[in-house]
C-alpha positions, 0 to 999 in steps of 0.5 A, spaced: 716 739 801 708 738 801 707 731 804 704 726 800 701 720 804 706 713 802 700 710 800 700 715 795 705 715 793 706 708 792 701 708 787 703 704 781 704 706 774 703 701 771 699 694 771 705 690 772 706 695 779 699 692 781 699 686 786 694 682 786 688 681 781 692 677 776 685 673 774 684 679 770 690 683 770 695 676 769 698 676 763 693 673 760 687 676 764 681 680 760 681 686 763 689 687 762 688 686 755 682 691 754 687 697 757 692 694 752 688 695 747 686 702 748 678 701 746 676 701 753 668 699 754 664 702 760 666 698 766 664 697 774 669 695 778 667 690 784 671 689 791 674 690 796 677 697 799 685 697 798 684 692 792 687 696 786 681 699 783 682 706 783 688 705 780 687 701 775 683 706 772 688 712 773 692 707 768 687 706 764 685 714 763 694 715 761 693 709 756 686 713 753 689 719 753 681 721 755 682 727 762 679 724 767 675 726 772 673 723 779 666 723 783 665 720 789 658 718 790 658 720 796 657 727 795 656 728 788 650 730 785 647 730 778 649 738 777 657 736 777 657 729 772 653 736 767 659 740 768 663 735 766 659 733 760 659 741 759 668 740 756 666 735 752 667 736 744 672 742 747 679 743 746 678 740 754 676 734 753 675 733 744 675 726 745 670 724 751 672 724 758 673 718 762 669 719 768 671 715 775 665 713 779 668 711 786 661 707 790 656 708 785 652 705 790 650 711 794 647 714 787 640 714 787 636 711 781 635 717 777 643 720 779 644 713 775 640 714 770 643 721 769 649 717 766 646 714 761 644 719 755 652 721 755 654 713 756 650 711 750 653 717 746 660 715 747 661 722 750 664 719 757 667 712 758 664 710 765 668 707 770 665 705 777 668 702 783 663 699 788 665 695 794 657 693 795 656 687 790 653 691 783 648 687 782 643 688 788 646 695 788 647 698 780 641 700 777 639 694 771 640 700 766 647 701 767 649 694 768 647 693 761 650 698 759 658 696 763 662 690 764 663 688 771 670 686 774 671 682 781 677 685 785 679 680 790 681 680 797 689 680 795 692 675 800 698 677 805 704 674 800 701 678 794 702 684 799 709 683 801 712 687 794 708 693 795 710 693 803 718 692 800 716 697 796 713 702 800 720 700 805 725 703 800 719 710 799 720 710 806 729 710 806 729 714 801 725 720 804 728 719 811 735 719 810 736 713 814 737 706 813 730 704 815 731 697 818 725 692 820 726 687 824 724 680 823 718 678 821 715 684 821 713 685 813 711 678 814 706 680 820 703 687 817 701 684 810 698 679 815 695 684 820 693 689 813 686 684 812 689 684 804 688 692 804 694 695 801 693 703 803 692 700 809 698 697 809 702 703 807 699 707 812 700 702 818 708 702 815 708 709 815 706 709 821 711 705 824 716 708 820 715 715 824 715 712 830 722 707 828 728 706 834 735 709 832 740 703 833 747 704 831 745 709 826 739 705 823 732 706 824 729 700 826 721 697 826 720 693 831 716 686 832 713 689 838 711 695 835 708 692 829 704 688 833 702 695 837 699 698 831 696 690 827 692 689 833 684 687 830 687 691 822 685 685 819 678 686 820 674 687 815 667 688 816 661 692 815 654 690 819 651 692 813 655 691 807 657 684 802 662 682 808 657 682 813 653 677 809 659 673 807 661 671 814 655 670 817 653 666 811 660 661 812 659 661 819 651 657 817 655 653 811 661 651 817 656 648 821 652 644 816 658 642 813 659 639 820 667 643 820 667 645 827 674 649 826 671 653 821 664 654 825 668 657 830 673 661 827 667 665 823 664 665 830 669 669 832 669 673 826 663 676 828 664 676 835 670 680 835 666 684 831 661 686 837 656 682 832 652 678 837 645 678 834 647 676 827 651 670 830 646 668 835 640 668 829 645 663 825 646 659 830 639 659 832 636 657 825 642 652 824 639 647 829 631 646 825 634 647 819 640 643 818 639 638 825 633 638 826 630 631 828 636 628 827 638 631 834 631 634 836 635 636 843 640 640 840 634 646 840 633 646 848 640 646 848 643 651 843 636 656 846 640 654 853 647 657 851 644 663 848 640 665 853 646 665 857 650 668 852 645 673 852 646 673 861 654 674 860 654 679 855 661 679 851 667 677 852 664 671 856 658 670 850 663 667 846 664 661 850 656 658 850 656 661 843 662 656 842 659 650 845 653 652 841 657 652 834 660 646 836 655 641 838 651 643 832 657 642 827 658 635 830 651 632 830 648 628 826 644 633 820 637 632 817 634 638 813 627 634 813 624 640 817 626 645 812 624 641 806 617 639 809 615 647 811 617 649 805 614 645 800 607 645 804 609 653 804 610 653 796 602 649 796 599 656 800 602 660 796 601 656 789 593 656 793 592 649 793 589 647 800 581 648 799 576 647 805 579 644 812 576 637 813 569 638 816 572 632 822 577 638 823 574 644 824 573 647 831 568 643 835 564 649 837 560 649 830 556 643 832 551 647 837 551 653 833 545 649 829 550 645 823 546 640 819 551 635 820 555 632 825 563 633 825 565 625 825 572 626 828 575 620 831 578 622 837 586 618 835 586 617 844 579 611 843 584 607 838 590 602 839 597 605 839 594 612 840 591 613 833 587 611 827 586 613 819 581 618 818 583 625 813 587 631 815 588 635 808 584 638 804 581 634 799 585 636 793 591 635 796 590 628 799 596 623 798 601 630 798 608 628 802 611 634 805 615 630 810 620 624 809 624 621 814 631 622 815 636 617 813 638 618 822 637 613 827 632 618 831 627 619 824 629 612 822 626 610 829 621 614 828 619 611 821 619 603 824 614 605 829 610 608 825 609 605 818 606 598 822 602 602 826 598 605 820 599 600 815 593 596 820 589 603 821 583 602 819 579 605 813 573 611 815 
């Protein structure tokens, strides 16, 4: 008998058997209504692997009675598409074909454009899947002719029914009663990272090494823990998940949640991505804490230097110190706002000639007709004197505004009385 992987054998045959995706496949889900209506448009399924994208495409093919052709964009070419199109209108495909194109993001612009002619005539119904954001990776003309549905990561609770079905199939296959120690199902569900395929592979592996005891085959919790090590990690240094974790780390520090910040740092470090963690931490010190606690910058830099000298796994300690410091520090984004507004004006062409008073002093000795007229602040009381610094067309612009923290308010209380008394020049 030909071997069939459990992940393939357990593949759902109806929408009711698909785990998760209740937001689109539930009782009133839009995708369910479209599929049950029978008139299926071009679709793009976006989401992590093992969440049911291929399965739903198979179910759609059965309901529409159209021949299903599967291509993987990592290996397919335009000639493969043309070969499929040659069947349209023949006895093999009198009503057109359903093309399931996996990982469409790997098709280049020309390859994606080759689909347009057939999509417009209705000769093919395209169901494309991608693990990357289609709005970044799929050609706009293809997107405009398709509807995007997001498949979300499956929760451990949602994975449990699939594991139960897997156990039942394995018991039947092995001809022996398959038993799981308490907590094994939950451990597999929690460690599969929302990927049902991964859960089935782990279950099948554990069943093949099950312990025979009292005439029953037992999957032990110890074995399940061994198989499940690190399996819950979803990480791709060039994929959406990479940017999601990095973003979550930054936003958790900004949101003053040290627990969440440490969690996302741990996910980056567990994947060995030290550099991404360091870049976000260094950025947050100036962007989110800034002048509310200026000492954060040298402290964080010292932590980063220590981490780079130590390397992993010890680097986790100074980086965790930096993350917790930034998450618990007072916050101010006045630096971020000031430089952004200034750069917007520069990009818009504002800011003409630099005031004469600020130009390089050596020009005075090069035959210039007028003196520079620069007033040296240290020659004046409290080291300040009023004079023009901004270019003429930006006079009166305010980029920096004091933040509502004690450090910046202290600076405000110091400077406002002084500048209010400064003499005109």
